[in-house]
C-alpha positions in Angstrom: 16.4 -49.6 -5.1 19.6 -49.8 -3.0 21.8 -49.7 -6.1 20.1 -46.5 -7.3 20.3 -44.9 -3.8 24.1 -45.2 -3.9 24.7 -44.7 -7.6 27.8 -42.6 -8.4 25.8 -40.0 -10.3 23.2 -39.6 -7.5 25.9 -39.2 -4.9 27.7 -36.7 -7.1 24.6 -34.6 -7.4 24.1 -34.7 -3.6 27.7 -33.8 -2.9 27.5 -31.0 -5.5 24.6 -29.5 -3.6 27.0 -29.3 -0.6 29.7 -27.5 -2.6 27.1 -25.1 -3.8 26.0 -24.5 -0.2 22.4 -25.5 -1.0 22.5 -28.3 1.6 24.8 -29.4 4.4 26.0 -33.0 4.8 24.0 -33.2 8.1 20.8 -32.3 6.2 21.5 -34.8 3.5 22.1 -37.6 6.1 18.6 -37.0 7.6 16.8 -36.3 4.3 18.1 -39.2 2.2 19.2 -41.7 4.9 22.7 -41.9 3.5 25.7 -42.4 6.0 27.8 -39.3 6.6 31.0 -41.1 5.5 29.6 -42.0 2.1 28.6 -38.4 1.4 32.0 -37.2 2.6 33.7 -39.6 0.3 31.5 -38.3 -2.6 32.5 -34.7 -1.8 36.2 -35.6 -1.9 35.8 -37.3 -5.2 34.1 -34.2 -6.6 36.9 -32.0 -5.4 39.4 -34.4 -7.0 37.5 -34.5 -10.2 36.9 -38.2 -9.9 33.1 -38.0 -10.4 31.5 -37.1 -13.7 27.8 -36.4 -14.6 26.1 -37.5 -17.8 27.2 -35.0 -20.5 30.5 -34.0 -19.0 32.5 -33.2 -15.9 31.0 -31.5 -12.9 30.9 -27.8 -13.2 32.0 -27.4 -9.6 35.2 -29.4 -10.0 38.3 -27.2 -9.7 42.0 -27.6 -10.1 43.9 -27.8 -6.8 47.3 -26.8 -8.2 47.1 -23.3 -6.7 46.2 -24.6 -3.3 48.9 -27.2 -3.4 51.4 -24.4 -3.9 50.0 -22.3 -1.1 52.2 -23.4 1.8 52.5 -20.7 4.3 56.3 -20.5 4.9 56.2 -18.1 7.8 54.6 -20.8 10.0 52.2 -18.4 11.7 49.1 -19.5 10.0 46.4 -21.0 12.2 43.7 -23.4 11.0 40.8 -23.9 13.3 38.9 -27.2 12.7 35.4 -26.2 13.9 33.4 -29.2 15.1 29.7 -28.4 15.3 28.2 -27.7 18.7 31.5 -27.3 20.5 31.4 -23.5 21.1 33.2 -23.1 17.8 31.2 -19.9 16.9 32.3 -18.2 20.0 36.0 -19.3 19.5 35.8 -18.1 15.9 34.8 -14.7 17.1 37.7 -14.6 19.5 40.2 -15.8 16.8 38.8 -13.1 14.3 39.8 -10.5 16.9 43.4 -11.7 16.8 43.9 -11.0 13.1 43.3 -8.1 10.6 40.2 -8.8 8.5 42.3 -9.1 5.3 44.3 -12.0 6.8 41.2 -14.1 7.6 40.2 -16.6 4.9 36.5 -16.2 4.1 36.1 -19.9 3.1 34.2 -21.9 5.7 33.8 -25.2 3.8 36.2 -27.3 1.7 34.3 -26.4 -1.5 34.8 -22.7 -0.7 38.5 -23.3 -0.2 38.8 -25.0 -3.5 36.9 -22.2 -5.3 38.9 -19.5 -3.6 42.2 -21.2 -4.5 41.4 -20.8 -8.2 41.3 -17.0 -8.0 43.5 -16.0 -5.0 46.9 -16.9 -3.5 46.0 -18.4 -0.1 49.3 -17.4 1.3 47.8 -14.0 2.2 45.6 -15.6 4.9 47.0 -16.2 8.3 43.8 -17.6 9.8 41.6 -20.3 8.3 38.5 -21.6 10.2 35.6 -23.7 9.2 33.8 -27.0 9.2 36.9 -28.9 7.9 38.3 -32.3 8.6 41.9 -33.5 8.4 40.8 -36.3 6.0 39.2 -33.9 3.6 42.2 -31.6 3.6 44.5 -34.5 3.0 42.4 -36.1 0.4 42.1 -32.8 -1.5 46.0 -32.5 -1.5 46.1 -29.4 0.6 49.5 -28.6 1.9 49.5 -27.3 5.5 52.9 -28.5 6.6 53.7 -25.1 8.4 50.2 -24.5 9.7 49.3 -24.6 13.4 46.1 -26.6 13.9 43.6 -26.0 16.7 40.2 -27.5 17.7 37.8 -27.9 20.5 36.1 -31.1 21.6 32.9 -31.7 23.6 31.6 -34.8 25.4 29.6 -36.8 22.7 26.5 -37.1 24.8 26.0 -33.3 25.3 27.1 -32.6 21.8 24.5 -35.0 20.3 21.8 -33.5 22.5 22.8 -30.0 21.4 22.6 -31.1 17.8 19.2 -32.6 18.5 18.0 -29.3 20.0 19.2 -27.6 16.8 17.1 -30.0 14.6 14.1 -29.6 16.9 14.1 -25.9 16.0 13.8 -26.7 12.3 11.6 -29.8 12.2 9.3 -32.1 14.2 10.5 -34.7 16.6 9.5 -37.7 14.6 11.4 -36.5 11.5 14.6 -35.5 13.2 14.8 -38.0 16.0 17.6 -39.7 14.1 19.7 -36.7 14.6 20.4 -38.0 18.1 22.2 -41.0 16.7 23.3 -39.4 13.4 27.0 -38.5 12.8 28.2 -41.4 14.9 31.8 -40.8 16.2 32.0 -37.8 13.9 34.6 -35.9 16.1 36.9 -38.9 15.7 36.3 -39.1 12.0 36.8 -35.3 11.4 40.1 -35.3 13.3 41.5 -38.4 11.7 43.9 -37.8 8.8 43.0 -41.2 7.3 40.7 -41.4 4.3 37.1 -41.9 5.3 36.5 -44.8 2.8 34.7 -48.1 3.3 37.2 -50.8 4.1 40.2 -48.5 4.2 40.5 -48.2 8.0 38.5 -49.4 11.0 37.0 -47.0 13.6 39.9 -48.0 15.9 42.4 -47.0 13.3 40.7 -43.6 12.9 40.7 -43.2 16.7 44.4 -43.9 17.0 45.2 -41.6 14.1 43.1 -38.8 15.6 44.9 -39.1 19.0 48.2 -38.8 17.2 47.0 -35.8 15.3 45.8 -34.1 18.5 49.2 -34.6 20.1 50.7 -32.6 17.2 48.1 -29.8 17.2 49.1 -26.3 18.4 46.1 -26.3 20.7 43.3 -28.5 21.8 40.5 -27.1 23.9 37.6 -28.5 25.8 34.1 -27.1 25.5 33.2 -27.9 29.1 36.2 -25.8 30.1 35.7 -23.2 27.5 36.7 -20.0 29.3 39.8 -21.7 30.6 40.5 -23.0 27.1 40.2 -19.5 25.6 42.4 -18.0 28.3 45.1 -20.5 27.6 44.9 -20.0 23.8 45.0 -16.2 24.1 48.2 -16.5 26.1 49.7 -18.8 23.5 48.9 -16.2 20.9 50.6 -13.5 22.8 47.4 -11.8 24.1 46.5 -11.1 27.7 44.4 -14.0 29.1 40.9 -13.6 27.6 38.1 -13.7 30.2 34.3 -13.9 29.8 34.3 -14.5 26.0 30.8 -13.7 24.7 28.8 -16.9 24.0 27.4 -17.1 20.5 25.0 -19.5 18.8 24.0 -21.2 22.0 21.1 -23.7 22.0 18.5 -23.0 24.6 17.8 -25.8 27.0 14.2 -26.3 25.9 14.2 -30.1 25.4 13.1 -32.4 28.3 15.8 -34.6 29.8 16.3 -37.8 27.8 15.6 -41.2 29.3 18.7 -42.9 30.6 18.3 -45.7 28.0 18.6 -43.2 25.2 21.6 -41.6 26.8 23.3 -44.9 27.2 22.6 -45.7 23.5 24.2 -42.5 22.4 27.3 -43.1 24.5 27.6 -46.7 23.2 27.2 -45.7 19.6 29.8 -43.0 20.0 32.4 -45.0 21.9 35.3 -43.7 19.8 34.3 -40.1 20.4 34.0 -40.8 24.1 37.5 -42.2 24.2 38.9 -39.4 22.0 37.2 -36.8 24.3 38.8 -38.4 27.4 42.1 -38.3 25.6 41.7 -34.6 24.7 40.6 -33.7 28.2 43.8 -35.3 29.6 45.8 -33.6 26.9 44.4 -30.3 27.8 45.2 -30.8 31.5 48.7 -31.9 30.7 49.7 -29.4 28.1 47.6 -26.3 28.4 45.7 -25.9 31.7 48.8 -24.4 33.5 49.1 -21.8 30.7 45.7 -20.3 31.6 47.1 -19.5 35.1 49.9 -17.4 33.8 49.7 -13.6 34.0 52.4 -13.0 31.4 52.8 -13.6 27.7 53.7 -17.2 26.9 57.3 -17.7 25.7 56.2 -19.5 22.6 53.6 -16.9 21.5 53.1 -15.9 17.9 52.3 -12.2 18.4 54.6 -9.7 20.0 54.5 -6.0 20.8 56.2 -3.5 18.6 56.9 0.1 19.7 55.0 2.5 17.5 55.6 6.3 17.1 52.1 6.7 15.6 48.9 4.7 15.5 46.1 4.7 13.0 43.9 1.9 14.4 40.7 0.7 12.6 38.4 -2.0 13.8 39.3 -4.2 10.9 42.7 -4.5 12.5 43.6 -7.2 15.0 42.1 -6.4 18.5 44.4 -6.4 21.5 41.9 -5.8 24.2 38.6 -6.8 25.9 35.1 -5.7 26.4 34.1 -5.5 22.8 31.6 -7.4 20.6 32.6 -8.9 17.2 33.5 -6.6 14.4 30.8 -5.5 12.0 30.9 -4.0 8.5 33.4 -4.7 5.8 37.1 -4.0 5.2 37.6 -0.2 5.4 34.3 0.4 7.0 34.2 -1.6 10.2 33.1 -0.9 13.8 32.7 -2.7 17.1 30.1 -2.1 19.8 31.4 -1.9 23.4 30.0 -4.4 25.8 28.6 -6.4 27.3 30.2 -4.7 30.3 30.6 -1.0 30.9 34.4 -0.9 30.3 36.1 -1.6 27.0 39.9 -1.7 26.4 42.2 -1.6 23.4 46.0 -1.9 24.1 48.9 -0.3 22.2 52.7 0.1 22.7 53.9 3.6 22.0 57.2 5.5 22.0 57.5 6.4 25.7 59.6 9.5 24.9 56.7 11.3 23.1 53.5 13.0 24.0 50.5 12.2 21.9 47.2 13.5 20.7 44.5 10.7 21.1 41.4 10.7 18.9 38.6 8.2 19.2 35.8 8.1 16.6 32.4 7.1 17.9 29.8 6.5 15.2 26.8 5.4 17.3 25.5 4.9 20.8 22.6 2.8 22.0 21.1 5.8 23.9 22.0 9.5 24.2 22.5 9.0 27.9 25.1 6.3 27.3 26.9 8.6 24.9 26.8 11.5 27.3 28.4 9.3 30.0 31.4 8.2 27.9 34.8 8.8 29.6 38.2 7.9 28.1 41.3 6.9 30.0 44.8 5.9 29.1 45.8 3.5 31.8 44.7 5.1 35.0 44.8 8.7 33.7 41.5 10.3 32.6 41.8 12.2 29.3 40.1 15.5 29.1 38.5 15.4 25.6 37.4 17.9 23.0 34.3 16.6 21.2 33.6 17.5 17.5 31.5 16.0 14.7 33.2 13.8 12.1 31.2 15.4 9.2 28.9 12.4 9.0 26.8 11.1 12.0 29.6 10.4 14.4 31.7 12.3 16.9 35.5 12.6 17.4 36.8 12.7 21.0 40.3 14.2 21.2 42.7 14.8 24.1 46.3 15.0 25.1 48.2 12.0 26.4 51.2 13.0 28.5 54.3 10.8 28.7 53.5 10.3 32.4 50.3 8.4 31.5 52.3 5.6 29.7 53.2 2.4 31.6 56.8 1.1 31.7 55.8 -2.4 30.5 54.4 -3.4 27.1 51.7 -2.7 26.2 52.2 0.8 27.7 49.0 2.5 26.5 45.7 0.9 27.4 42.8 3.0 26.0 39.8 2.5 28.3 36.3 3.6 27.3 33.8 3.7 30.2 30.0 4.2 30.0 27.4 4.5 32.7 25.6 1.3 31.6 24.9 -1.0 28.6 21.5 -2.0 27.3 20.1 -4.7 25.0 19.4 -3.7 21.5 16.0 -5.4 21.5 15.0 -3.4 24.7 15.8 -0.1 23.0 14.3 -1.3 19.6 11.6 -3.9 20.2 11.7 -4.8 16.5 15.3 -6.0 16.8 16.3 -9.6 17.5 19.7 -8.6 18.7 19.9 -9.3 22.5 23.5 -8.1 23.0 24.3 -5.6 25.8 26.0 -2.7 24.1 27.2 0.9 24.8 28.9 2.8 22.0 30.1 1.9 18.5 33.7 2.8 17.8 35.4 2.7 14.3 38.9 4.1 14.9 41.5 5.1 17.5 44.5 7.2 16.6 47.6 8.3 18.4 49.5 11.2 16.7 52.7 12.8 18.0 51.6 16.0 19.7 52.0 19.4 18.2 51.0 21.4 21.3 50.6 24.7 19.6 48.3 23.3 17.0 46.2 21.5 19.6 45.9 24.6 21.8 44.8 26.6 18.8 42.0 24.0 18.1 40.9 24.2 21.7 40.6 27.9 21.6 38.7 27.9 18.4 36.2 25.2 19.6 32.7 26.3 20.7 32.6 26.9 24.5 
């Protein structure tokens, strides 16, 4: 019966499955034929403690007092609202590079944020990213008054087709065909700060509110101009313009072209998303496209260079560089593989009056030949290295960096690792599903003020 289908207790149980990460809202929409906005409203009510189950309150309901007090006064916190199928996974990887691992909030869903807020002070996190929506955050009473919001939009037709391809990989066409028309105008609804509640606001109201919100965002990117979007964002964050960001979680184009009638139906059903996308594309052109053409740090950047007399860099720190894959491992034990190209760079700003001893710890290589070919430079100067074992399974490359090797402009020490080639994991190991092109895995880079006598003694004592 229709009344049982939308009963508060049934909706509460379905929403609870989302908080417990047993199901996603998209899966529930298809499986139970319940509109996305109804499930979203149920989720918000659970978070607010408005729903109860027979026998008592929901076990997943949490107090939001700690979250309401978690305003980030410094104003440097970023919150990335990740809309599905907009290259958000690739952008998340880029953003993770910009922050130390302990400043990145691990919560990816609203329920995770609520749970985390009960045990930790969220002020410690400078980067939040996940499948959030402005409406959810507002409805849950989350205070982000000093947070800089960013997002990326995609044309609704291509986004819906990409979503359909995703569903095709997990189920038959006849069962998941509705995914093409599911989540209607979902970009608009996710970016509108208005409550998603029946009768509260029209789709036009949500569209107007979403446009106003995007005007106030720190950055709005376009998936169809993704590389340009990331280049602009990296400059706004104080990094060199990022190029050739590695694409992650990309759907393969293995679905036949849709009939024009179906395409027209998708566009018509998502009219608000189409208008919002056009607005965002014009906004990007007006506010950000010129930034991507700059070859210097943007004046309003968040991150700045600080001169350092000593460096102990670990791969769980923020990455200022290029030519690396995403960090792996956990805090205190992280590494990055070089690739997909043969040159990888990490930039530092050192005291130009000093000489330094550089050490690079390499914990793995895809092949012995690649490891043997490794060369290390600081800017344009090749560093003659002494190689020793690290006592485990890795190697330490050490060498002297003279003052003459440092640049005059910040960053003045660009550590460059070059290898003869990179190879795909699954070519070297056929049992692997990892298709990344990689060279060597690096865990740390250190610059220590040079004690020349000590270093010469180590050179003389090393095996010839």
